[in-house]
VEXTIVO-410640 format. One line per 2 residues: their letters; for each residue z, y, x of C-alpha. Coordinates in nm, 3 decimals. Layout:
a	Z Y X ~ ...
//
This chain:
xx	8.594 9.704 8.827 ~ 8.672 9.821 8.461
xx	8.775 9.521 8.198 ~ 8.404 9.519 8.058
xx	8.281 9.396 8.412 ~ 8.516 9.128 8.349
xx	8.367 9.074 7.992 ~ 8.023 9.070 8.128
xx	8.080 8.847 8.435 ~ 8.218 8.580 8.185
xx	7.870 8.601 7.984 ~ 8.005 8.795 7.702
xx	7.914 9.149 7.562 ~ 8.163 9.423 7.555
xx	8.057 9.579 7.227 ~ 8.197 9.266 7.057
xx	8.564 9.317 7.136 ~ 8.863 9.487 7.054
xx	9.131 9.542 7.306 ~ 9.505 9.465 7.154
xx	9.804 9.564 7.340 ~ 10.099 9.414 7.157
xx	10.406 9.639 7.121 ~ 10.777 9.518 7.216
xx	10.906 9.618 6.869 ~ 10.924 9.297 6.683
xx	10.869 9.053 6.939 ~ 10.861 9.051 7.331
xx	10.522 8.988 7.369 ~ 10.502 8.825 7.731
xx	10.798 8.618 7.662 ~ 10.685 8.478 7.312
xx	10.320 8.449 7.465 ~ 10.499 8.214 7.742
xx	10.794 8.035 7.542 ~ 10.652 8.052 7.169
xx	10.273 8.006 7.153 ~ 10.286 7.904 6.796
xx	10.493 8.222 6.688 ~ 10.271 8.454 6.906
xx	9.921 8.323 6.768 ~ 10.073 8.391 6.426
xx	10.186 8.715 6.472 ~ 9.877 8.842 6.606
xx	9.695 8.671 6.338 ~ 9.865 8.861 6.068
xx	9.701 9.231 6.074 ~ 9.662 9.484 5.783
xx	9.284 9.441 5.605 ~ 9.024 9.533 5.854
xx	9.231 9.588 6.157 ~ 8.948 9.439 6.376
xx	8.658 9.537 6.199 ~ 8.315 9.417 6.312
xx	8.469 9.241 6.614 ~ 8.408 8.895 6.745
xx	8.664 8.868 7.000 ~ 9.004 9.009 7.083
xx	9.143 9.092 7.411 ~ 9.520 9.055 7.450
xx	9.736 9.218 7.661 ~ 10.142 9.291 7.707
xx	10.323 9.624 7.816 ~ 10.347 9.603 8.199
xx	10.462 9.905 8.402 ~ 10.432 10.241 8.240
xx	10.092 10.279 8.110 ~ 9.949 9.928 8.221
xx	9.895 9.650 8.062 ~ 9.910 9.278 8.152
xx	9.609 9.037 8.045 ~ 9.698 8.726 7.823
xx	9.374 8.587 7.693 ~ 9.055 8.615 7.485
xx	9.032 8.495 7.116 ~ 8.756 8.441 6.908
xx	8.759 8.598 6.559 ~ 8.660 8.280 6.357
xx	8.694 8.431 6.010 ~ 8.976 8.645 5.801
xx	9.150 8.549 5.497 ~ 9.261 8.858 5.218
xx	9.511 8.872 5.109 ~ 9.708 8.706 5.392
xx	9.950 8.564 5.142 ~ 9.644 8.282 5.144
xx	9.726 8.181 5.486 ~ 9.828 7.866 5.583
xx	10.203 7.762 5.460 ~ 10.296 7.678 5.839
xx	10.148 8.013 5.940 ~ 10.314 8.189 5.639
xx	10.640 8.045 5.767 ~ 10.614 8.151 6.123
xx	10.620 8.520 6.052 ~ 10.860 8.511 5.704
xx	11.123 8.653 5.949 ~ 10.908 8.988 5.973
xx	10.930 9.079 5.562 ~ 10.570 9.190 5.602
xx	10.433 9.275 5.284 ~ 10.178 9.029 5.103
xx	9.878 9.282 5.145 ~ 9.654 9.246 5.449
xx	9.474 9.008 5.632 ~ 9.505 8.684 5.823
xx	9.267 8.614 6.138 ~ 9.190 8.265 6.195
xx	9.165 8.292 6.587 ~ 9.073 8.041 6.882
xx	9.176 8.106 7.228 ~ 8.862 8.108 7.512
xx	8.878 7.884 7.766 ~ 8.657 8.126 7.967
xx	8.946 8.357 8.038 ~ 9.236 8.157 8.112
xx	9.207 8.167 8.469 ~ 9.306 8.551 8.449
xx	9.587 8.486 8.195 ~ 9.908 8.671 8.299
xx	9.713 8.803 8.637 ~ 9.516 9.056 8.554
xx	9.648 9.427 8.498 ~ 9.466 9.735 8.333
xx	9.528 10.114 8.302 ~ 9.566 10.121 7.931
xx	9.613 10.501 7.896 ~ 9.810 10.761 7.762
xx	9.746 10.652 7.423 ~ 9.993 10.338 7.441
xx	10.096 10.380 7.041 ~ 9.686 10.321 6.985
xx	9.721 9.966 7.040 ~ 9.365 9.849 6.886
xx	9.126 10.009 7.091 ~ 8.731 9.945 7.112
xx	8.730 10.106 7.445 ~ 8.668 9.821 7.694
xx	8.609 10.030 8.017 ~ 8.938 10.041 8.104
xx	9.026 10.013 8.505 ~ 9.122 9.690 8.629
xx	9.457 9.795 8.827 ~ 9.504 9.455 9.014
xx	9.426 9.088 8.986 ~ 9.708 8.909 9.109
xx	9.675 8.566 9.314 ~ 9.691 8.230 9.133
xx	10.062 8.129 9.060 ~ 10.197 8.464 9.167
xx	10.415 8.709 8.965 ~ 10.297 9.052 9.064
xx	10.414 9.255 9.352 ~ 10.772 9.325 9.392
xx	10.811 9.702 9.262 ~ 11.186 9.798 9.323
xx	11.503 9.616 9.332 ~ 11.638 9.825 8.986
xx	11.317 9.743 8.803 ~ 11.389 9.352 8.865
xx	11.358 9.157 8.569 ~ 11.239 8.814 8.615
xx	11.253 8.495 8.378 ~ 11.363 8.178 8.534
xx	11.011 8.047 8.545 ~ 10.937 8.317 8.774
xx	11.191 8.196 9.018 ~ 11.048 7.856 8.993
xx	10.684 7.999 9.071 ~ 10.845 8.205 9.385
xx	10.967 7.892 9.480 ~ 10.673 7.640 9.495
xx	10.434 7.950 9.621 ~ 10.626 8.152 9.872
xx	10.308 8.291 10.037 ~ 10.152 8.422 9.694
xx	10.475 8.573 9.637 ~ 10.582 8.691 9.978
xx	10.653 9.044 9.879 ~ 10.956 8.927 9.670
xx	11.077 8.671 9.901 ~ 11.086 8.935 10.164
xx	11.275 9.171 9.961 ~ 11.541 8.932 9.814
xx	11.583 8.761 10.150 ~ 11.690 9.107 10.324
xx	11.980 9.218 10.110 ~ 12.315 9.104 9.922
xx	12.403 9.241 9.588 ~ 12.523 9.146 9.264
xx	12.305 9.018 9.002 ~ 12.302 8.951 8.636
xx	12.200 8.613 8.398 ~ 12.111 8.710 8.047
xx	12.054 8.460 7.786 ~ 11.763 8.656 7.612
xx	11.837 8.451 7.295 ~ 12.213 8.595 7.193
xx	12.257 8.844 7.503 ~ 12.539 8.661 7.651
xx	12.584 8.742 8.059 ~ 12.685 8.557 8.372
xx	12.760 8.792 8.652 ~ 12.721 8.680 9.032
xx	12.720 8.792 9.386 ~ 12.481 8.713 9.644
xx	12.619 8.767 10.026 ~ 12.526 8.451 10.217
xx	12.226 8.325 10.429 ~ 11.863 8.480 10.253
xx	12.045 8.677 10.055 ~ 11.987 8.713 9.674
xx	11.701 8.478 9.701 ~ 11.914 8.235 9.883
xx	12.143 8.234 9.569 ~ 11.816 8.242 9.291
xx	11.692 7.981 9.457 ~ 11.981 7.734 9.359
xx	11.881 7.859 8.989 ~ 11.492 7.787 9.062
xx	11.609 7.444 9.147 ~ 11.821 7.316 8.864
xx	11.887 7.631 8.615 ~ 12.237 7.638 8.641
xx	12.302 7.711 9.021 ~ 12.636 7.513 8.959
xx	12.762 7.740 8.735 ~ 12.994 7.578 8.493
xx	12.939 7.734 8.170 ~ 12.554 7.766 8.234
xx	12.564 7.403 8.304 ~ 12.720 7.301 7.992
xx	12.474 7.545 7.812 ~ 12.182 7.343 7.978
xx	12.329 7.025 7.898 ~ 12.361 7.064 7.554
xx	12.001 7.293 7.525 ~ 11.789 7.163 7.812
xx	11.527 7.451 7.681 ~ 11.778 7.727 7.717
xx	11.690 7.775 8.076 ~ 11.338 7.904 7.938
xx	11.538 8.200 7.820 ~ 11.731 8.315 8.135
xx	11.663 8.640 8.239 ~ 11.773 8.751 8.616
xx	11.820 9.100 8.721 ~ 12.019 9.305 8.980
xx	12.310 9.499 8.914 ~ 12.401 9.663 9.244
xx	12.249 9.643 9.633 ~ 12.557 9.569 9.853
xx	12.591 9.780 10.171 ~ 12.478 9.573 10.485
xx	12.810 9.607 10.643 ~ 12.956 9.443 10.306
xx	13.214 9.142 10.390 ~ 13.253 8.880 10.123
xx	13.580 8.979 10.001 ~ 13.364 9.345 9.933
xx	13.092 9.138 9.725 ~ 13.372 8.961 9.492
xx	13.558 9.272 9.440 ~ 13.206 9.434 9.301
xx	13.114 9.114 9.103 ~ 13.452 9.119 8.951
xx	13.430 9.468 8.835 ~ 13.073 9.435 8.699
xx	13.229 9.128 8.500 ~ 13.497 9.375 8.356
xx	13.194 9.599 8.296 ~ 13.002 9.393 8.131
xx	13.267 9.194 7.921 ~ 13.100 8.845 8.068
xx	13.440 8.679 8.101 ~ 13.476 8.752 7.710
xx	13.185 8.705 7.567 ~ 12.953 8.559 7.830
xx	12.909 8.280 8.046 ~ 13.208 8.368 8.349
xx	13.483 8.135 8.336 ~ 13.676 8.301 8.607
//
């Protein structure tokens, strides 16, 4: 199946579309889409003049694995304002940080309800021309359509990068995320929690029942997992929990003891300086 088939199944003409794969240079497309929709929509509304040419709709994607792209949604192009300095003040304020030149266009965009069911679930192969981030070609292969309330398939421990909301989804819907549960329950290891707003880290270890998932499920429940400085952070700024990213630093051998795990944890704390500039207080 190709993406143009998806468009046709929803009653639209693929010729009216441009595909847009937002890059991670100025924003993290997926994280911004999830947590700051106003900024995301403003970001894609400001373009060089004629960027979308005669298109009626844009189908937007975030980078995924390799040359793949994760579908975010479809927006109808309702109009184009030139120069973009004539855009609404509220929109200009959102993108002021980028210091874009005043030339260009501001597109008024409306997200379509029809495609929301596939948002963050459908993956296409964008192809090798990733630098060509706006394309007319809609016949790109659909690589996967994940089940509702899933966070895609587990790939590897080294590639694991999850936000706290992903852990919540995994906790609430274990069946649709069974590959993650199986993988994370089967190993012990050293993990890192990164505050994506400021880069501060927390290093922890998981060596008890249900492995890494046994520990991460605590964060799914309350965001802080009982860690003192994370608890203080979330009490002070409740929305901080939405910006916590979880990764795995090291998988421990099956015969490792609790003492081995703590020793490795302390070594990683020293390597990353998480006691000095992070959220570890011991």
